[in-house]
N, C-alpha and C positions, 0 to 999 in steps of 0.2 A: 504493500500500500504506500510505500515511501518513495516509489520510483521517481515521481516528478520533483519531489523535494530534494532527493539525492542529486538529480541532474542539475538542478538550479544551484545547489550549494557547490557542486564541482565547478560550475561555471564561475562562481564568485571566487573560489580559490585559484582558478586558472589565471586570473588577473594579477595575482601576487607572484606567480611563478616567473622566475627570471629576474625578480627584483633583488638587488643586493642587500638592502636593509628595509626594515619596517619603518615607514614614515607615516605621519598623521594623514597625509594626502592619500597614499595608496590604501591605507587601512579604511579611510572614510569611504572610498569607492567600494571596497569589499563589503563594508557594513551595510551600505545601501542595498547591494544585491542580496545579502543575507536577509535583511529586513523584508524585502519584497518576496523572497522565496518562502519565508515563514508565514507571511500574511496570506500569500496565495495558497499555502497549505492549510489555511483555516485555523491557524494558531491564534489564541486569544490576544487581542491588541495589547493589553497590559502586560501579558507574559512576554510578548515580542519586545516591547519597550524595555522592560527590566533586563531581559537576556542580552539585548544589543548593548545596553549601558555597561553591563558586566564585562562583556567581551572587549568592548572598546577600552575600558579602563585598564584591563590586563594587557591588551595588545600595544597600546600607545606607550612608547618609551620602554617597552619590555626588552630586556637584553636577550638577543637571539642566542639560543643554545648552540654550541659549536656543532653538535651532531645534526642540527635541523636547519633547513632552509627557511626563509621568511614565510613562505606559504605553509610549510609543515608546522611552523610555530603557531600560526593562526589556527590551522586545523586542530592542533593539540588543545589550544585554548577553547575553541568552539566545542570540541569533544568533552573537555572537562566541565564546561558550563552546562551542556545538555545533560550530562550524567547527573550533575548536581540538581538540575531542574526535575529530573525524573526520579530522584531519590537515592542516588549513589548505590546503596546496597539492595540486594534482593529482599523483598519484604518477607517476614516470617509469618507463618500461619499459627494462630493461637489455638491451643487445646485446653480443655477444662482439667483442673487437678483431679476431679472425680467425674467419670463419664456419666451421661453422654455430653459431648461437646455439641452445643446448639449453634447452627449456622442459619441465619435469616437472609434469604435472597430477596433483594429489593430491586425495583426497576419498573419502567413503563412497559405497557403492552407492546409486544412486537420487538423487544430488544434482544430476545433469545434467552430469556430467563429460565424457562423450563428445560430447554436443551442444555444450558450451562449447568443446571442443577444435576443433570445426569452425568455430564462430563466431569464435574467436581467429584461426584460419587465414584466414578471410574478411577480418577486420579488417587483418591483416598484408598480405594481397594488395592491399587497397585502398591501403595505404601504400607500395606498390611493392616489397614483399618477395616472396621465393619460398619458401614453407613446404612442408615434407613432413611427413606424419603417420605415426605408427606406433602400433599397439595392442600392448601387452605383457601384456594380460589373457589369458593362455593357459588360464585355468581356465573361462572361459565363451565358447564359440564364438560365441554370439549377440553378445557385446560386440565382437568383432573384425569381425563382419559389419555391425554397426550403424555402426562408424566408416567402413567401406568405403562404405556408403550415404550417410553424411554428407559424406564427401570428394567423392563423385560429384556431390552436389547443389550444391557450391560450386566444382566443377571444380578440385580440389586434388589433388596427387599423394599417394599413400599407399604406404608400403612394407609389403607383406603378409608376405613371407618364407615360407620353407618349414619347416613344423613337423617334417617328416621322421619322423613317428611317435614323436617324443620324448615322454616323460612330462612333464606340466605341472609346473613347478617353477622355482626360482631360476636354474638353469643355462640353461634355455630362454629365460627372460625376459632374461637378460644377453646371450645370443647374438643375439636379435632386436634389442635396443637397439644393440648394437655394429654389426650389419649395417646398420641404418637410418642410423646416423651415417656409416658408410662410404659408403652410397648418397648421402647428402646432399653429402658432400665431392666424390665422383666426378662428380656431375651438376649441381653448381653451385647447390644449394638452400642459402639462407643461414640458414634456421631449421628446426630439428627439434622438433616438438611430440610428446611422448611421453604417450600416454593409458595410465595405469596401472590395475591391478586395484583394485577397491573391495570393501569388506565391508559388512555390515549394521551393524557396530560396530567400534570400534578394537580390534585384537588384535595379539599379539606377532608372528605370522607376517607380517601385512601390513606392520608397521613395519620388521621386519628386511629384508624384500624392498625396501622403499623406501629404506632406508639404503644397501643394496648398490648400488641404481641410482644414488643420489646420488654415491657414491664412484666408480663406474664412469664416469659421464657428466660429472661436475663441472658441473651445469647453472647457467646464468646466472639463471634464474628457477625457483622452486618455488612454484607457485600452488595454493592450497587452494580448491577449488570447494565452496561452501556453499549449501545450499538455504535461502533466507531464510524459507521457510514453517515451518521447524523451530525457529525462535527460538533459545532458549538452548542447545538440543542442538547446534546448529551452532557456537555460540560455544565450548562445551566441547570438541567434536571438534577445532576449529581450534587450541585451546590444546594439546591432546595431540599433534597433528601437529607443531606448532611446537617443542615441547620436544625431539622426536626428530629432526626434519629441518632446523629453521631455515628456516621459510617466508620468502619474499621478498614475498609479497602474497596477497591474497584476491580471489576472484571470487564475487559474490553472484548467484545465479540466482533466477528466479521473482519478480523485483521488481515484476512486473505483477499479482501475485496479491493475495489479501486478508490477507496476513500483517500482523502488527501493527508491524513495523519495528524491533523490539528488537535483532535480530541486527546490523542495519546500524549502530546506535548503540553497540553493545557490543564488536563483534569486534576493532576496531582497538585499543581501550583494553586489552582482555584479552591480545591477542597481541603488541601493540606493532608490528604490521605493517600497512601501508596496504591499504585496499580499492582495487584497481587497475581493476576492471571490474565492470559490472553487466549481467545479462541481463534484458531487458524484454519478452520474448515468445518465440515458437517459431521465427520465421523467422531465417535466418542473419544478417540485418542488425539484428536486435533485440538489439544488443550495443553498449555504449558505455563509454568511459573514465569512471571515477568522479570527479566534480568535487564536493568537499565543500561549497563555497559554494552550488552549484546545488541540491544535495540539501537543504541547510538551508533554502533558499528555498522549496522544495516543502513541507517540514515546517511552516514558519511561515505557509504560505498566500500566499507572495509569488510563486509560480509559477516557471517556468524558461524565460523568453523566449529566452535565448541558445541553449539546446538546441533549441528550436523553430526558430529562425532557421537554425542549423547543419543541422538535419534537412531543412529546406526547400531550402537551398542544395545539399545532397548528393543530394536525391531528385528535385526538380522540374527539368524541362527549361527551362533559361534562355531558349533561343531561342523555344520555344512560348509562354512567359510574356510575353516582349516582344512577340511577334506578337499575342497576345491583347489586351495593353494598348493596342497601336496600333489594332486594329480596334474594340475596345469603347469606349475612352475618346476616341479622336480621330475618331469618327463614320464609320469605314470599314465599318460593318455588322457588328453582333453577331448571329450566327445561332444556330440550335439546334444546329448542328454544333459551334460554339465552346462552347456551354453543356455539351454532352456531353464535349468534350475537357477542360474544366475540372473536371468531375466525376471524370474518370479521374485527373487530376493530384492532386486532393484525396485520392482513395483510396490513392495511393502513399504519402502521409504516415502512413497507419495509420487506426485507427478515430477517429471524431469524439470519442469519450470520451477517448482518449489525447491528442488534440490539445488539447482544451479544458482538460484537467487540467494542462497546462503554463502556462495563464494564471493570473494571481493569483486567489485566492478572496476577495479583499477589494476595496473600492473599487468602481469602475464595473463590474468583472468579477464581482462577488459574485453568486452564484446560478448562474453558468454551469456550474460543475462538477457541481452537482446536476442541472441540465438535461441534462448530457452523458449521464448514465446512462439518460435517457429517449429518447435519439435512436434511431430505428429505422434501423439500418444497411442493412436490406434495401430501404429506400426508394430508396437510391442505385441499386441494381440495377434496380428497377422503372422509375425515371426513364430510365436508360440503355436499357432494353428498349423503352420507348415511343418514344424518339428513333430507335433503330435500326429500328423498325417503320415509320418514315416513309420516303418516297422522297427521294432527294437534292434534288429540286426543292422538296418540302415543307419540308425542313429549312432550306433557304435562303430560303424565302418562306412564312413561317408564316401569312400572311393568307389563303392559298388553302385552308387546312385547314377544310373545311366539315363539316357534321354527319355526312354519310355517310363522309367520310374519317376522322373521329374514331372512328366505329364500327369501321372497318377496322383502325385503329392499335391500338385497345383489344383487339380480337380477336387481332391478331398478337402482342401483347406480354403477353397473359394478364392484362390489367388491365381497369378499367371506363372507360366514357366520362367519368364524373365525375373520375377520376384524370387522364385526358388533358386535360380542361378545366382542372384545377388546375395541371398542368404548364405549359400555355400561359399561364395567368395569371401564374404565377411568372416565367416567361421574359419576359413583357411588362413586368412591374414592374422586373426587372433591367435590361432594355434601356433603359427610361425613366430609371432611376437613372444608368446609365452616360452617357447622353446629357446629362443635367443636369450631371454632373461635368465632362464635356468642355467644356460651355459656360462653366462657372465658371473654367476655366483650370487646375483641379487636374490634369487629364490631362497637360497639357504639362509641368507641374512634375514629375510622377511620371516621365514619359518622359525628362526631362533628368537626373533623379536615377538612374533605372535601379536596378541592384543596389547602387549607391552608398548608397542610402537604408538598406540593411541595414548597411553599414559604419558609418554614423552611429549606428545603433541599437547597434552593438557598442561604440562609444566611450562612448555614454551609459551602457551597463551595465558599463563598466569593462574591456573587452577591448582 
């Protein structure tokens, strides 16, 4: 979502490249461009003014570090100030001394609150917790049904409760919340996530109900779910909720969309509360803790290698990866079956666009992010279909695939003979490359390092 902001900031930094020293004149020009870039990204006006003042104060008259050029010096200052704006450290999640920990989900209708409730439950489960969900939106039956579907998709417990024909209102809301907390205590659930009712706008009835729930449940976390696509509207709503409820954190949804990024850069400054999580897609696992330094890295075109490494570690099958490395790099035979298995592994990480966008957009990786949008994801499906249309013997011995066999494979996979030929060429090139790597000793080095190589990468990037 930060592509436009990244591009404009890079343009501002470009003006400083080639400058021998930092002067008030060239800094002033860069500050103008940075200001415009932030305003066009829908960052709050007061936030922009304060941020620019801080950057200018630190840049003007700053002694340029010997290891940095003037442009790099300004980039470092902008990076430090953006990290300070977003909260420096990754926000911690609060748990109750005695379970259950109660989490109250707040937000306007359509912000993705119910989906986020499920994603948070999935994240807690991954961390060894036992969450239970409850919807207290008694005004829209569809909302309660949606949470039920979400809970089933992540195999989480939900307390439905019996409405007993009661009229929708605060008494019914409080009864369901109380019963859900009792259910959590009785059956050993350590976390209760309460999905509350939303409105199309902030109103007195909604706020009063939320205040009553807060008084009743004494939650450890009150998370405001904000749609990043709504920009400053999300910031204003968060400010209103915080005044009445005292939010403990914010969750930004739809961060994978084409929003301009202003909400992410404004919401913490305006509310004073940290962004704790971001939603990056529709799937339950498209949810991650908010790391200010990594987000700033993305904004400045430095990429987010650490998140990519963590995603790979959490998603990819370590045993299969090691087996593949042994076969491909140590000369034990890289077959089309192995090629297909690696395609499946890559697909687990998400789209190629999302993977490549975590790489830096400067230096040797420049241009990769633009190329990412042109990747045909359906090509992976076609490649897999072609390999599946081969016999096991053909997959293990590609040399026997004659012209007639290629026609059969093309017909079976709904592709053309030309595409089958292209697949076999690509496979042959990869096999040759792996073989040469094995001969050069790189393979043995990688096998010795194993997953430890990732650990070295973490140290290098400051983990």
